[in-house]
N, C-alpha and C positions, 0 to 999 in steps of 0.2 A: 501493498500499501505506498504510495511514495505521499510527497507532499499537497499534489496537485488533486488528491482523489477527491472529489466531490466527499468518499463519508470519513477522511478526515478533514476533513471542514467543521460534519458537520457534529463527527463525536470527539476526538480525538484533541481540542482546543485544550494546552496545557494549562493558565488562570483558572478553568472551573475546576479542574480534576484535583488541582490541589486548592480550593476552598473544598472540595471534597474532606481533603484527609483536613483540613486546619477541623475541619462541621465536626470530623468526629472524634478527634482530640477535644474538642470543646464540650462533645458528649461525654467523653469520661471526665471529663474538667466537674461537671455541676451536676454528675445523677446526685450523689449523697442529698443536695442541697432539693430537688427536684421531690428526691424516694420519702424527706423529709418532709415536702409542701401539700400538705396532706387538702386544704384549701384551696390550693391551685391562685396563692395573692401575689408569688412569682410569675414573670415569663419566662424563668431557664427553661419551663417543661419543654418550649416551645421549639428549644435546639434539636431533640428528639422525635417532634410530633412533625416539625414540617422543616427542616432543616435544609430538605434539598433548596428551599426554595433562596438559600442568598449565591449556589452556584447555578444554577441555571437561569435566575434573575441578570448573572452576569454574560453568562453563554449567546444571551439574548443581548444586550445593551453591547457587548463590548463589534459588535455587526458596523455600531454605528463608525468606529473608527479604526477596523482595520478593514483591509481591499479584500476582496476572494477575484478568483476568475470571470466568475460568474455574478447577478446582483446581488447585493446586498440581502435584499429582503428574505428570497426565497430561503435564503441558506437560517436569517432568524424564525422561518416558519417552521422550516425543518427541524432544528433545534425544540422547539417548543411541543414539535411530537416525537424527538427521539430520544430527549434527555430525562426529560423525564421517569421513563420508561429502563432506563439504567439508574439516574445518581438515589430512586424513587428507591426502589430497593435496598439502591444497594447500606444507605446510607437511615432505612429502616429498619431492617438488620441488625445494624451493627446499635442505632437507636435502644433497640428490642434490648438484645443481650451483655449490651454494657450492665444491667439489671445482677448479673451472675460475680459483678464485682463485689471482692470483702465484704461483707457489712450492711453491704446494700437492701436487699431483699430481709432482714432482721429492722432496717428502720422504716420498710414501707407496710410491715407486717403492725408494730408499733405506735406507726399513728392513724391504721385505719381506726375509722367505727364501729361499734360493737357489730352495723348492720355488713362490716367490708367496707365499706364503700371511703372514694380517695381520688380524689381531683385526675393525677394523672396515672392512677394503675390502681382504677376500679375489679369489687370482687361483691358485690351486691348485687351483685346479678351474672358470677360466673364468676368461674374457679381465680382471674384476677392472676394468672402464672403468666410467663416475660413469652410464652409459645402461645399463652390463650388472646396475647394480644398483637402477635406478631403482623397479622391480618389488617387488620385495624392505622398500622404504627406504618405502616407500606403504603399500604392507600392515600392516607392524609400527606406524605411524603411524596407523593405521588404526582394525586391532583392539586394538591394546593402548590407545587414546582411550578404543573401546566396553567392550571390559572392565572398565577403571577409573570407567567412569563406570554400568556397571550394579553393578559393586560399590557404588556410594558412596551408589546407590537405596536398595539392599537392607539394607544396616547402617548407612544416615545417615536418610535423604533420610524411607523413608517408618517405622522404629518415626518418628523428630522428629515425623510428622505425626500415627502411631495415637496417639501419648502425649503428646506438648504439644498441637496441634491435630488433632480425631479429628473434628470437624464436617466438613472438605476433604477427610477421607481417608471416608467414611462416605457424601458425596455421588460422589465422583471415582469408589466402585463400587458407584454405588446403589441403595443400603441408602436405608429411611426417615429422611429428618430432622426430621420432629416432637418434639417435647420429650416423648412421651413412649415412644416408641423410641430417641431420644439415648443412655441407658445402658446396654443392652441392645447397641447395634448397637458401641457405642465400646469395647466389654469384646470383640465379634469381631473389631475392626478391627484391638486388639494382640494380640488370635492368631495374625491373619492377621502380624501384620510378624511375630513370633518364630518362626513355622513357615517364612517366607521365610526367616530369617535361619539357620537347620537346616536348611532344603537346601544352601545354597550350603555352608557351616562344616566339616557333620559328613563328610562325601565326602571333602573334604579333607584332616579329622583320619586321617579311616580309608585311603587313601593315600597318608599319611606315616606313620603306623602300621607300615602295608606296606614302605614303604622300609628303616624302620628295624629290619624284622625282628621285629616283634610284629603282626603280623597276626592274627592269632585272638584279642588284643584288638581289633583293629577289627574280625570279625567279631562281637563280640558288642557290642560299638558302633552295629551299624548293626540286627542282630536287637532291642537296648533302643531305637531310634530308629523302626524301622517299630511297634513298638505305642505309646511313644508317642503320635506322629504320629496312630495310630489315633483314642485319647481325644482331643489338640489339634481338631481334624480337623472329630470329633461333635459336639466343647464349640462353635468357629464358627457350626456348623448349629443346633443348640440356640438361638444366640443372636441370628445376624440375622435379623433384618426388612427385607424388600425394598422399595427404589419398585418397586411392579409396574408403576405406571404410565408410568414413564422407560420399564424393563425393556423393557415392550409396545411400545413401540416398536421396540425392534432386533427383525431381522432373528430368529426363533426359534434357525436353532441358536446364537447369543449370547448367548443369554438365562443363561447357568448354571446350576448346579446348583437346579432345582427338589423340594425338598424334600417329605414329604406336606403336612408345615407348611404351609411356603409357600403349598402349593397350598387349603389348606383356609382359610388368613388370607384370599388372595386370593380364592376362592370366600365368603368371610364379607363385606366388603369390597365387590367388588359387589351381592353382599344389602341389605350393609350401609346403603346409602349413603356410604360411603366409611372404614367405622370398619374398624379390626383389630381382627381377636382374637386376643386373645396369653391 
């Protein structure tokens, strides 16, 4: 596997794996305090439960400043799909079996309530052993890491490329990279990044408003965003100029939205020696 291999770029980035080692060391150092924290007053237990968030988040963010053979955006997406399933189980295993350290299990048993309750190592509804907690800790590490990575892609990585390095955003979306189409596609890229942020942020705000007994305001916000979103999508479709040659190499089901204007552009390009009618 060479340094230019796509799997090397996605899976074997050095700093995140060094952070995995650092989290393992941190788990070993904090386990005594976590064992004694039966009420969950401290946050140190999160090092065991969601420690994978740290290396996966770094792996996503470093796509902003590192350079790759292809679009960095695609590397960021690939990492949030692959790394949580590697780093999550590793840190889940170490976070679970660090309890085997001398004296830890005795501290857990001594601090449990009479019914077996412990904030981090609950036994009130089961055995509460390390093995019984293994699946939960692996899933919490992998799931939290994937969610954190996805949020960073949507709210940090995509806006960064859309506004600061739009050429990469355009290339990753198989849009026309020619100078003539650059301004229109850059405007479309920036609007796409805003739409994606709203898709994640607005439902969160609506749920929060409902929990605050302000569901009516949440309903108004939802309706408003449907209308605004319609015009935002229309803006994107009116600006984007696809790279028909690149998209033509894809299977038909994966070529995305083909509007009438895009079809006219493609027909013009096919019949006019490669010039796009815009």
